[in-house]
N, C-alpha and C positions, 0 to 999 in steps of 0.2 A: 135593711141597712143597719149596721151596728152603731150605737151612740159613740161619739168621740169623747164623751166625758170620761174623767178619770174614775176608775172603779177601785174599790178597796173598802176600807172601814168608813162608814158614814160619820160625819161630824155630829149630827144630831139624830136621835131616834124619837119620833113623835114629838118634836119640839124640845126635847131634853138633851143636854150635852152628853155625848157618848164618852164614857171614861176611857175606852180603848183607843179613841181617836188621837189623843195627845201622845200616846206612846208609839202610834203607827207612823207619825210624821217626822220622827227624829232620824238621825243617821243610822245606817244599817250597821250590823255587827261587824261586817268586813271593813267599813270605813273607820269605825272606832278602833279596830285592831291595827289598821294601817297607821293611825295617828299615834300609836304606841304610848298612850297616856298624855299626849300633849294637846289636851283640850280642857275646857272649863264648862261645867254644867251650871246654868243659872235658872232663875225662876221667871216665867213670863207673867206672873201676877194673875194668871187665870187657871191655875191648876196644871199647867204644862211645864216642860223643861225647854231651855234654850241651850243648845250646844254650840260653843264658840271654839272652832278648830284653830289651834295655834301650833301647827305642825310644819310651817315653812322653815327653811334652814335658819333664817335669822332669829325667829322666835324660839327655836330649839336651842340655839346658842345662848340666848338671853336666859332661858329657863335653866340651863346648865351652868350659868354664871361665867360663860366664856367671854362674854362681853358685858360692859357696864351699862347702867341705865342711860347716861348721857349719850354713849356710843350708839345704843339701840335706838334711841329717839332720833338722833341725827341721821342714822341710816334709813329709818322709816321716812323721815322728811325728804331724804334724797329720792326714795322710791316714789313718794308723792309727787315731787317735781317731775320726775321722769314720766310717770303715768299721765299727769295732766299736761305735759308738754306734747302729748300725742306721739311719743316715741315707742309706745308699746305696739308691737306688731298685731295686725288684725288678720282675720281670715277673709280672704277675697275670693272672688270667683274668676274663672278664666273662660273667655269666649274663644273656643278653638277655631272658629270661623273668621277670626279677626287677626290682622297682622299686629304683632307686638310692637308698640311704640310708646313713647312717653306722652302724657296728656298734660300739656301746659295749662290747660283750663282748670285742672283740679289742684293747682299750686302744690304739686308733690314736693315734699321736703321743706316747705315754707310754713310759717305760723299762719293759722287761719284766723285767729283772734288775738286781741291784746293780752288776754289772760294766758293764752298758750305761749305767746312771745315771752311774757314774764317768767313762766315756768321753765321755758327753754333756756333762758338767760341764767336763771338760778342753777339749773342742772349743769350747763356748760362751765359756769364759774366754779362749781363744786368739783367737776370732773378735772378741770385744769389744776385746781389746788391739790388734788390727790396724786396726780401724775398718771402716766400711761399704764404701768403694771398694776398699781393698786386699783386704778379705775377699772381695769379688766376684771379683777377679782370681785370688786364691789358690784359691778354690773352683772356678773355671772350669778352671784349668790343673792343679792338683794333684788335685782330687777327680774332676772330670768328664773330665779328659784332653783338653780342648780346646786349640787352638793359642793362642800368644801373640796372634796377630792377632785371633782371635775374642774373647779376654779383653779386649783393648783396645777393640774395638768395643762390648763390653757396658757399658763405663763412659763411652761417649760419644765416643770418637775416631772420626773418619771417614776419616782418611788412613792407609793401611796401614803406612808406615814409622813414623809417629808413634804409631799404636796399638801396634805391636810394642815400640817403645822405652819407651813409658809402662808397658805391662804388665810388661816386664822389670824396670824400676826398682821397680815396686810389688811385684813377686814377691820381689826381693832385699830390699826393706825389710821385707816381711812375714816372710821367712825370718830376717832379722836380729833382728827383735823377738821371734819365737818362740824363737830360740836363746838370747836373753837370759832369756826367761821360764823356760825349761826347763833353763838352765845347761849348754847344749851349746857346746863350743868354748871 
């Protein structure tokens, strides 16, 4: 029987730190190429490097100065509330031998804790402030990680440059409104 342990470059050789180990645990060349330079390399204070990927659509916009610092912070806070409210979809399993029905015992759609209730309230208040169309764009880009192009298409634009321009403007407007709501900047 083969061992289920990870094979590759050992961390130590006869008790000494293996210098090849630090370079072997970083991101692959393909992952770095996909990030297109939107990452930061730091020091782990132990001779290795820490790669922080900043290649989501929101971070890319901030790096290109398409949105301001307060807008970026407010949109990150919006994502924080959305995530901690339990609104992020999960991967579930399906039992094909079972009849599909709701499960009232699992409180589907309801807050399970006081903290989750707080985050849902903050998210709902923010979503109401932004409005329907801006909320769709912000949810697509900030929460789902979709491109500006797809966010623009989701609100009815059919021309790619116009969709990107409209989504950018709505994202900036939503970030500005949220920054004012939460007193950021």
